[in-house]
FISEPA-372712 format. One record per atom (N, C-alpha, C): residue number from 1; residue in one letter; atom name; x, y, z. Coordinates in Angstrom, 2 decimals. Layout:
<nodes>
node n NUM, res a, atom CA, c1 X, c2 Y, c3 Z
...
</nodes>
This chain:
<nodes>
node n 1, res x, atom N, c1 -61.38, c2 6.05, c3 21.91
node n 1, res x, atom CA, c1 -62.23, c2 5.06, c3 22.50
node n 1, res x, atom C, c1 -61.48, c2 3.78, c3 22.83
node n 2, res x, atom N, c1 -60.43, c2 3.50, c3 22.15
node n 2, res x, atom CA, c1 -59.67, c2 2.28, c3 22.39
node n 2, res x, atom C, c1 -59.02, c2 2.29, c3 23.77
node n 3, res x, atom N, c1 -58.73, c2 3.44, c3 24.29
node n 3, res x, atom CA, c1 -58.04, c2 3.54, c3 25.58
node n 3, res x, atom C, c1 -58.95, c2 3.16, c3 26.75
node n 4, res x, atom N, c1 -60.21, c2 3.26, c3 26.63
node n 4, res x, atom CA, c1 -61.12, c2 3.01, c3 27.75
node n 4, res x, atom C, c1 -61.01, c2 1.61, c3 28.34
node n 5, res x, atom N, c1 -60.96, c2 0.54, c3 27.53
node n 5, res x, atom CA, c1 -60.83, c2 -0.78, c3 28.14
node n 5, res x, atom C, c1 -59.55, c2 -0.91, c3 28.96
node n 6, res x, atom N, c1 -58.47, c2 -0.29, c3 28.52
node n 6, res x, atom CA, c1 -57.23, c2 -0.37, c3 29.26
node n 6, res x, atom C, c1 -57.31, c2 0.41, c3 30.56
node n 7, res x, atom N, c1 -58.12, c2 1.43, c3 30.60
node n 7, res x, atom CA, c1 -58.29, c2 2.21, c3 31.82
node n 7, res x, atom C, c1 -59.04, c2 1.40, c3 32.87
node n 8, res x, atom N, c1 -59.83, c2 0.43, c3 32.45
node n 8, res x, atom CA, c1 -60.57, c2 -0.40, c3 33.39
node n 8, res x, atom C, c1 -59.69, c2 -1.39, c3 34.13
node n 9, res x, atom N, c1 -58.60, c2 -1.82, c3 33.52
node n 9, res x, atom CA, c1 -57.73, c2 -2.83, c3 34.14
node n 9, res x, atom C, c1 -57.23, c2 -2.39, c3 35.51
node n 10, res x, atom N, c1 -56.63, c2 -1.21, c3 35.66
node n 10, res x, atom CA, c1 -56.21, c2 -0.80, c3 37.01
node n 10, res x, atom C, c1 -57.38, c2 -0.66, c3 37.97
node n 11, res x, atom N, c1 -58.50, c2 -0.17, c3 37.49
node n 11, res x, atom CA, c1 -59.67, c2 -0.01, c3 38.37
node n 11, res x, atom C, c1 -60.15, c2 -1.36, c3 38.87
node n 12, res x, atom N, c1 -60.21, c2 -2.35, c3 38.00
node n 12, res x, atom CA, c1 -60.63, c2 -3.69, c3 38.42
node n 12, res x, atom C, c1 -59.62, c2 -4.32, c3 39.38
node n 13, res x, atom N, c1 -58.33, c2 -4.09, c3 39.13
node n 13, res x, atom CA, c1 -57.30, c2 -4.62, c3 40.02
node n 13, res x, atom C, c1 -57.44, c2 -4.03, c3 41.41
node n 14, res x, atom N, c1 -57.59, c2 -2.73, c3 41.50
node n 14, res x, atom CA, c1 -57.70, c2 -2.09, c3 42.81
node n 14, res x, atom C, c1 -59.01, c2 -2.45, c3 43.50
node n 15, res x, atom N, c1 -60.06, c2 -2.68, c3 42.73
node n 15, res x, atom CA, c1 -61.33, c2 -3.12, c3 43.32
node n 15, res x, atom C, c1 -61.16, c2 -4.50, c3 43.94
node n 16, res x, atom N, c1 -60.41, c2 -5.38, c3 43.26
node n 16, res x, atom CA, c1 -60.14, c2 -6.71, c3 43.81
node n 16, res x, atom C, c1 -59.31, c2 -6.65, c3 45.07
node n 17, res x, atom N, c1 -58.32, c2 -5.78, c3 45.10
node n 17, res x, atom CA, c1 -57.49, c2 -5.61, c3 46.29
node n 17, res x, atom C, c1 -58.33, c2 -5.06, c3 47.44
node n 18, res x, atom N, c1 -59.18, c2 -4.10, c3 47.15
node n 18, res x, atom CA, c1 -60.02, c2 -3.52, c3 48.20
node n 18, res x, atom C, c1 -60.98, c2 -4.57, c3 48.76
node n 19, res x, atom N, c1 -61.53, c2 -5.42, c3 47.90
node n 19, res x, atom CA, c1 -62.44, c2 -6.47, c3 48.37
node n 19, res x, atom C, c1 -61.69, c2 -7.45, c3 49.26
node n 20, res x, atom N, c1 -60.47, c2 -7.80, c3 48.91
node n 20, res x, atom CA, c1 -59.69, c2 -8.73, c3 49.72
node n 20, res x, atom C, c1 -59.38, c2 -8.13, c3 51.08
node n 21, res x, atom N, c1 -59.11, c2 -6.85, c3 51.13
node n 21, res x, atom CA, c1 -58.83, c2 -6.20, c3 52.40
node n 21, res x, atom C, c1 -60.10, c2 -6.04, c3 53.23
node n 22, res x, atom N, c1 -61.23, c2 -5.92, c3 52.59
node n 22, res x, atom CA, c1 -62.48, c2 -5.71, c3 53.28
node n 22, res x, atom C, c1 -63.00, c2 -7.01, c3 53.91
node n 23, res x, atom N, c1 -62.70, c2 -8.15, c3 53.31
node n 23, res x, atom CA, c1 -63.20, c2 -9.43, c3 53.78
node n 23, res x, atom C, c1 -62.06, c2 -10.43, c3 53.96
node n 24, res x, atom N, c1 -61.24, c2 -10.27, c3 54.98
node n 24, res x, atom CA, c1 -60.07, c2 -11.16, c3 55.11
node n 24, res x, atom C, c1 -60.45, c2 -12.63, c3 55.33
node n 25, res x, atom N, c1 -61.53, c2 -12.91, c3 56.05
node n 25, res x, atom CA, c1 -61.95, c2 -14.31, c3 56.25
node n 25, res x, atom C, c1 -62.39, c2 -14.92, c3 54.93
node n 26, res x, atom N, c1 -63.18, c2 -14.18, c3 54.17
node n 26, res x, atom CA, c1 -63.62, c2 -14.65, c3 52.86
node n 26, res x, atom C, c1 -62.42, c2 -14.90, c3 51.96
node n 27, res x, atom N, c1 -61.46, c2 -14.00, c3 51.99
node n 27, res x, atom CA, c1 -60.27, c2 -14.13, c3 51.16
node n 27, res x, atom C, c1 -59.50, c2 -15.39, c3 51.53
node n 28, res x, atom N, c1 -59.37, c2 -15.67, c3 52.81
node n 28, res x, atom CA, c1 -58.65, c2 -16.86, c3 53.27
node n 28, res x, atom C, c1 -59.37, c2 -18.13, c3 52.81
node n 29, res x, atom N, c1 -60.69, c2 -18.16, c3 52.94
node n 29, res x, atom CA, c1 -61.45, c2 -19.34, c3 52.55
node n 29, res x, atom C, c1 -61.45, c2 -19.50, c3 51.03
node n 30, res x, atom N, c1 -61.52, c2 -18.39, c3 50.30
node n 30, res x, atom CA, c1 -61.46, c2 -18.46, c3 48.84
node n 30, res x, atom C, c1 -60.12, c2 -19.04, c3 48.40
node n 31, res x, atom N, c1 -59.04, c2 -18.62, c3 49.05
node n 31, res x, atom CA, c1 -57.72, c2 -19.18, c3 48.73
node n 31, res x, atom C, c1 -57.69, c2 -20.68, c3 48.98
node n 32, res x, atom N, c1 -58.34, c2 -21.11, c3 50.06
node n 32, res x, atom CA, c1 -58.40, c2 -22.54, c3 50.38
node n 32, res x, atom C, c1 -59.20, c2 -23.30, c3 49.32
node n 33, res x, atom N, c1 -60.30, c2 -22.73, c3 48.89
node n 33, res x, atom CA, c1 -61.12, c2 -23.37, c3 47.86
node n 33, res x, atom C, c1 -60.32, c2 -23.50, c3 46.57
node n 34, res x, atom N, c1 -59.64, c2 -22.44, c3 46.18
node n 34, res x, atom CA, c1 -58.83, c2 -22.46, c3 44.96
node n 34, res x, atom C, c1 -57.74, c2 -23.53, c3 45.07
node n 35, res x, atom N, c1 -57.07, c2 -23.57, c3 46.21
node n 35, res x, atom CA, c1 -56.01, c2 -24.55, c3 46.41
node n 35, res x, atom C, c1 -56.57, c2 -25.97, c3 46.34
node n 36, res x, atom N, c1 -57.74, c2 -26.18, c3 46.95
node n 36, res x, atom CA, c1 -58.36, c2 -27.51, c3 46.94
node n 36, res x, atom C, c1 -58.67, c2 -27.94, c3 45.51
node n 37, res x, atom N, c1 -59.19, c2 -27.05, c3 44.71
node n 37, res x, atom CA, c1 -59.50, c2 -27.40, c3 43.32
node n 37, res x, atom C, c1 -58.24, c2 -27.65, c3 42.51
node n 38, res x, atom N, c1 -57.20, c2 -26.88, c3 42.74
node n 38, res x, atom CA, c1 -55.96, c2 -27.06, c3 41.98
node n 38, res x, atom C, c1 -55.27, c2 -28.37, c3 42.32
node n 39, res x, atom N, c1 -55.32, c2 -28.78, c3 43.58
node n 39, res x, atom CA, c1 -54.59, c2 -29.97, c3 44.02
node n 39, res x, atom C, c1 -55.37, c2 -31.26, c3 43.86
node n 40, res x, atom N, c1 -56.69, c2 -31.17, c3 43.82
node n 40, res x, atom CA, c1 -57.51, c2 -32.38, c3 43.80
node n 40, res x, atom C, c1 -57.58, c2 -32.97, c3 42.40
node n 41, res x, atom N, c1 -57.70, c2 -34.29, c3 42.38
node n 41, res x, atom CA, c1 -57.96, c2 -34.95, c3 41.10
node n 41, res x, atom C, c1 -59.45, c2 -34.83, c3 40.81
node n 42, res x, atom N, c1 -59.83, c2 -35.12, c3 39.61
node n 42, res x, atom CA, c1 -61.25, c2 -35.06, c3 39.25
node n 42, res x, atom C, c1 -62.04, c2 -36.05, c3 40.09
node n 43, res x, atom N, c1 -61.48, c2 -37.22, c3 40.34
node n 43, res x, atom CA, c1 -62.17, c2 -38.23, c3 41.14
node n 43, res x, atom C, c1 -62.39, c2 -37.73, c3 42.57
node n 44, res x, atom N, c1 -61.39, c2 -37.07, c3 43.14
node n 44, res x, atom CA, c1 -61.53, c2 -36.53, c3 44.49
node n 44, res x, atom C, c1 -62.63, c2 -35.47, c3 44.55
node n 45, res x, atom N, c1 -62.71, c2 -34.63, c3 43.54
node n 45, res x, atom CA, c1 -63.75, c2 -33.61, c3 43.51
node n 45, res x, atom C, c1 -65.13, c2 -34.24, c3 43.41
node n 46, res x, atom N, c1 -65.26, c2 -35.29, c3 42.61
node n 46, res x, atom CA, c1 -66.55, c2 -35.97, c3 42.50
node n 46, res x, atom C, c1 -66.95, c2 -36.59, c3 43.84
node n 47, res x, atom N, c1 -65.99, c2 -37.16, c3 44.56
node n 47, res x, atom CA, c1 -66.27, c2 -37.77, c3 45.86
node n 47, res x, atom C, c1 -66.73, c2 -36.72, c3 46.88
node n 48, res x, atom N, c1 -66.11, c2 -35.56, c3 46.87
node n 48, res x, atom CA, c1 -66.45, c2 -34.50, c3 47.83
node n 48, res x, atom C, c1 -67.79, c2 -33.85, c3 47.53
node n 49, res x, atom N, c1 -68.23, c2 -33.97, c3 46.31
node n 49, res x, atom CA, c1 -69.41, c2 -33.24, c3 45.85
node n 49, res x, atom C, c1 -70.65, c2 -33.50, c3 46.71
node n 50, res x, atom N, c1 -70.89, c2 -34.72, c3 47.10
node n 50, res x, atom CA, c1 -72.10, c2 -35.03, c3 47.84
node n 50, res x, atom C, c1 -71.96, c2 -34.97, c3 49.35
node n 51, res x, atom N, c1 -70.76, c2 -34.72, c3 49.84
node n 51, res x, atom CA, c1 -70.53, c2 -34.72, c3 51.28
node n 51, res x, atom C, c1 -70.92, c2 -33.38, c3 51.90
node n 52, res x, atom N, c1 -71.30, c2 -33.40, c3 53.20
node n 52, res x, atom CA, c1 -71.63, c2 -32.14, c3 53.88
node n 52, res x, atom C, c1 -70.42, c2 -31.20, c3 53.95
node n 53, res x, atom N, c1 -70.69, c2 -29.93, c3 53.89
node n 53, res x, atom CA, c1 -69.63, c2 -28.93, c3 53.96
node n 53, res x, atom C, c1 -69.22, c2 -28.70, c3 55.41
node n 54, res x, atom N, c1 -67.95, c2 -28.35, c3 55.64
node n 54, res x, atom CA, c1 -67.51, c2 -28.02, c3 57.01
node n 54, res x, atom C, c1 -68.28, c2 -26.81, c3 57.55
node n 55, res x, atom N, c1 -68.35, c2 -26.70, c3 58.86
node n 55, res x, atom CA, c1 -69.11, c2 -25.62, c3 59.50
node n 55, res x, atom C, c1 -68.60, c2 -24.25, c3 59.07
node n 56, res x, atom N, c1 -67.29, c2 -24.09, c3 58.99
node n 56, res x, atom CA, c1 -66.71, c2 -22.80, c3 58.58
node n 56, res x, atom C, c1 -67.23, c2 -22.40, c3 57.20
node n 57, res x, atom N, c1 -67.30, c2 -23.36, c3 56.31
node n 57, res x, atom CA, c1 -67.77, c2 -23.08, c3 54.96
node n 57, res x, atom C, c1 -69.27, c2 -22.74, c3 54.97
node n 58, res x, atom N, c1 -70.04, c2 -23.45, c3 55.77
node n 58, res x, atom CA, c1 -71.48, c2 -23.14, c3 55.88
node n 58, res x, atom C, c1 -71.69, c2 -21.74, c3 56.44
node n 59, res x, atom N, c1 -70.87, c2 -21.35, c3 57.42
node n 59, res x, atom CA, c1 -70.97, c2 -20.00, c3 57.99
node n 59, res x, atom C, c1 -70.66, c2 -18.94, c3 56.94
node n 60, res x, atom N, c1 -69.63, c2 -19.18, c3 56.13
node n 60, res x, atom CA, c1 -69.29, c2 -18.22, c3 55.08
node n 60, res x, atom C, c1 -70.43, c2 -18.11, c3 54.07
node n 61, res x, atom N, c1 -71.02, c2 -19.23, c3 53.72
node n 61, res x, atom CA, c1 -72.14, c2 -19.20, c3 52.78
node n 61, res x, atom C, c1 -73.29, c2 -18.37, c3 53.33
node n 62, res x, atom N, c1 -73.57, c2 -18.53, c3 54.63
node n 62, res x, atom CA, c1 -74.63, c2 -17.73, c3 55.24
node n 62, res x, atom C, c1 -74.27, c2 -16.25, c3 55.22
node n 63, res x, atom N, c1 -73.01, c2 -15.92, c3 55.51
node n 63, res x, atom CA, c1 -72.58, c2 -14.52, c3 55.47
node n 63, res x, atom C, c1 -72.74, c2 -13.96, c3 54.06
node n 64, res x, atom N, c1 -72.45, c2 -14.78, c3 53.05
node n 64, res x, atom CA, c1 -72.57, c2 -14.30, c3 51.68
node n 64, res x, atom C, c1 -74.03, c2 -14.10, c3 51.27
node n 65, res x, atom N, c1 -74.94, c2 -14.86, c3 51.88
node n 65, res x, atom CA, c1 -76.36, c2 -14.62, c3 51.64
node n 65, res x, atom C, c1 -76.75, c2 -13.25, c3 52.19
node n 66, res x, atom N, c1 -76.14, c2 -12.89, c3 53.31
node n 66, res x, atom CA, c1 -76.46, c2 -11.62, c3 53.97
node n 66, res x, atom C, c1 -75.73, c2 -10.42, c3 53.37
node n 67, res x, atom N, c1 -74.58, c2 -10.66, c3 52.74
node n 67, res x, atom CA, c1 -73.77, c2 -9.57, c3 52.19
node n 67, res x, atom C, c1 -73.47, c2 -9.82, c3 50.71
node n 68, res x, atom N, c1 -74.27, c2 -9.27, c3 49.82
node n 68, res x, atom CA, c1 -74.07, c2 -9.50, c3 48.39
node n 68, res x, atom C, c1 -72.71, c2 -9.04, c3 47.88
node n 69, res x, atom N, c1 -72.13, c2 -8.00, c3 48.46
node n 69, res x, atom CA, c1 -70.81, c2 -7.54, c3 48.00
node n 69, res x, atom C, c1 -69.74, c2 -8.58, c3 48.31
node n 70, res x, atom N, c1 -69.85, c2 -9.22, c3 49.46
node n 70, res x, atom CA, c1 -68.89, c2 -10.27, c3 49.82
node n 70, res x, atom C, c1 -69.06, c2 -11.45, c3 48.86
node n 71, res x, atom N, c1 -70.30, c2 -11.79, c3 48.56
node n 71, res x, atom CA, c1 -70.57, c2 -12.89, c3 47.63
node n 71, res x, atom C, c1 -69.96, c2 -12.59, c3 46.27
node n 72, res x, atom N, c1 -70.13, c2 -11.38, c3 45.80
node n 72, res x, atom CA, c1 -69.56, c2 -10.99, c3 44.51
node n 72, res x, atom C, c1 -68.04, c2 -11.10, c3 44.53
node n 73, res x, atom N, c1 -67.40, c2 -10.63, c3 45.60
node n 73, res x, atom CA, c1 -65.94, c2 -10.70, c3 45.71
node n 73, res x, atom C, c1 -65.48, c2 -12.16, c3 45.73
node n 74, res x, atom N, c1 -66.18, c2 -13.02, c3 46.45
node n 74, res x, atom CA, c1 -65.83, c2 -14.44, c3 46.54
node n 74, res x, atom C, c1 -65.94, c2 -15.11, c3 45.17
node n 75, res x, atom N, c1 -67.07, c2 -14.90, c3 44.50
node n 75, res x, atom CA, c1 -67.27, c2 -15.52, c3 43.20
node n 75, res x, atom C, c1 -66.26, c2 -15.00, c3 42.18
node n 76, res x, atom N, c1 -65.98, c2 -13.71, c3 42.21
node n 76, res x, atom CA, c1 -64.99, c2 -13.16, c3 41.29
node n 76, res x, atom C, c1 -63.62, c2 -13.78, c3 41.50
node n 77, res x, atom N, c1 -63.31, c2 -14.11, c3 42.74
node n 77, res x, atom CA, c1 -61.98, c2 -14.66, c3 43.05
node n 77, res x, atom C, c1 -61.87, c2 -16.13, c3 42.65
node n 78, res x, atom N, c1 -62.90, c2 -16.93, c3 42.89
node n 78, res x, atom CA, c1 -62.77, c2 -18.36, c3 42.66
node n 78, res x, atom C, c1 -63.26, c2 -18.81, c3 41.28
node n 79, res x, atom N, c1 -63.98, c2 -17.97, c3 40.58
node n 79, res x, atom CA, c1 -64.64, c2 -18.39, c3 39.34
node n 79, res x, atom C, c1 -63.69, c2 -19.00, c3 38.32
node n 80, res x, atom N, c1 -62.61, c2 -18.32, c3 37.99
node n 80, res x, atom CA, c1 -61.72, c2 -18.82, c3 36.94
node n 80, res x, atom C, c1 -61.05, c2 -20.13, c3 37.33
node n 81, res x, atom N, c1 -60.43, c2 -20.24, c3 38.51
node n 81, res x, atom CA, c1 -59.78, c2 -21.52, c3 38.84
node n 81, res x, atom C, c1 -60.76, c2 -22.70, c3 38.91
node n 82, res x, atom N, c1 -61.95, c2 -22.47, c3 39.47
node n 82, res x, atom CA, c1 -62.93, c2 -23.55, c3 39.58
node n 82, res x, atom C, c1 -63.46, c2 -23.93, c3 38.20
node n 83, res x, atom N, c1 -63.77, c2 -22.96, c3 37.37
node n 83, res x, atom CA, c1 -64.27, c2 -23.24, c3 36.02
node n 83, res x, atom C, c1 -63.22, c2 -23.98, c3 35.20
node n 84, res x, atom N, c1 -61.95, c2 -23.59, c3 35.33
node n 84, res x, atom CA, c1 -60.89, c2 -24.28, c3 34.59
node n 84, res x, atom C, c1 -60.79, c2 -25.74, c3 35.02
node n 85, res x, atom N, c1 -60.88, c2 -26.00, c3 36.31
node n 85, res x, atom CA, c1 -60.80, c2 -27.38, c3 36.79
node n 85, res x, atom C, c1 -62.00, c2 -28.18, c3 36.30
node n 86, res x, atom N, c1 -63.18, c2 -27.59, c3 36.35
node n 86, res x, atom CA, c1 -64.38, c2 -28.27, c3 35.85
node n 86, res x, atom C, c1 -64.23, c2 -28.59, c3 34.36
node n 87, res x, atom N, c1 -63.65, c2 -27.69, c3 33.62
node n 87, res x, atom CA, c1 -63.42, c2 -27.93, c3 32.20
node n 87, res x, atom C, c1 -62.46, c2 -29.10, c3 32.01
node n 88, res x, atom N, c1 -61.37, c2 -29.12, c3 32.81
node n 88, res x, atom CA, c1 -60.41, c2 -30.22, c3 32.73
node n 88, res x, atom C, c1 -61.05, c2 -31.56, c3 33.07
node n 89, res x, atom N, c1 -61.97, c2 -31.54, c3 34.02
node n 89, res x, atom CA, c1 -62.62, c2 -32.78, c3 34.47
node n 89, res x, atom C, c1 -63.79, c2 -33.18, c3 33.57
node n 90, res x, atom N, c1 -64.13, c2 -32.33, c3 32.63
node n 90, res x, atom CA, c1 -65.20, c2 -32.66, c3 31.70
node n 90, res x, atom C, c1 -66.59, c2 -32.41, c3 32.25
node n 91, res x, atom N, c1 -66.70, c2 -31.57, c3 33.27
node n 91, res x, atom CA, c1 -68.02, c2 -31.28, c3 33.85
node n 91, res x, atom C, c1 -68.54, c2 -29.93, c3 33.42
node n 92, res x, atom N, c1 -67.80, c2 -29.23, c3 32.60
node n 92, res x, atom CA, c1 -68.26, c2 -27.90, c3 32.17
node n 92, res x, atom C, c1 -68.59, c2 -27.91, c3 30.70
</nodes>
């Protein structure tokens, strides 16, 4: 039974690769979001919080409303970096 969790690691890795290949636009925007969170200071993130989102980002959000699998892939990709930054900034 101990071997089963280790068997999931390759499956999850390949699922992530398949999702990235299936949604190249989402993957590109997710990379941008991750980069923005990594490079921004906490103050910069607070300032951006209330501002309107760019049209490209609004379009992606609408696509994710229409495609739950894309939404899942996007959230799986950005969750850890965004949560870590929120923790560093004291908002989590």
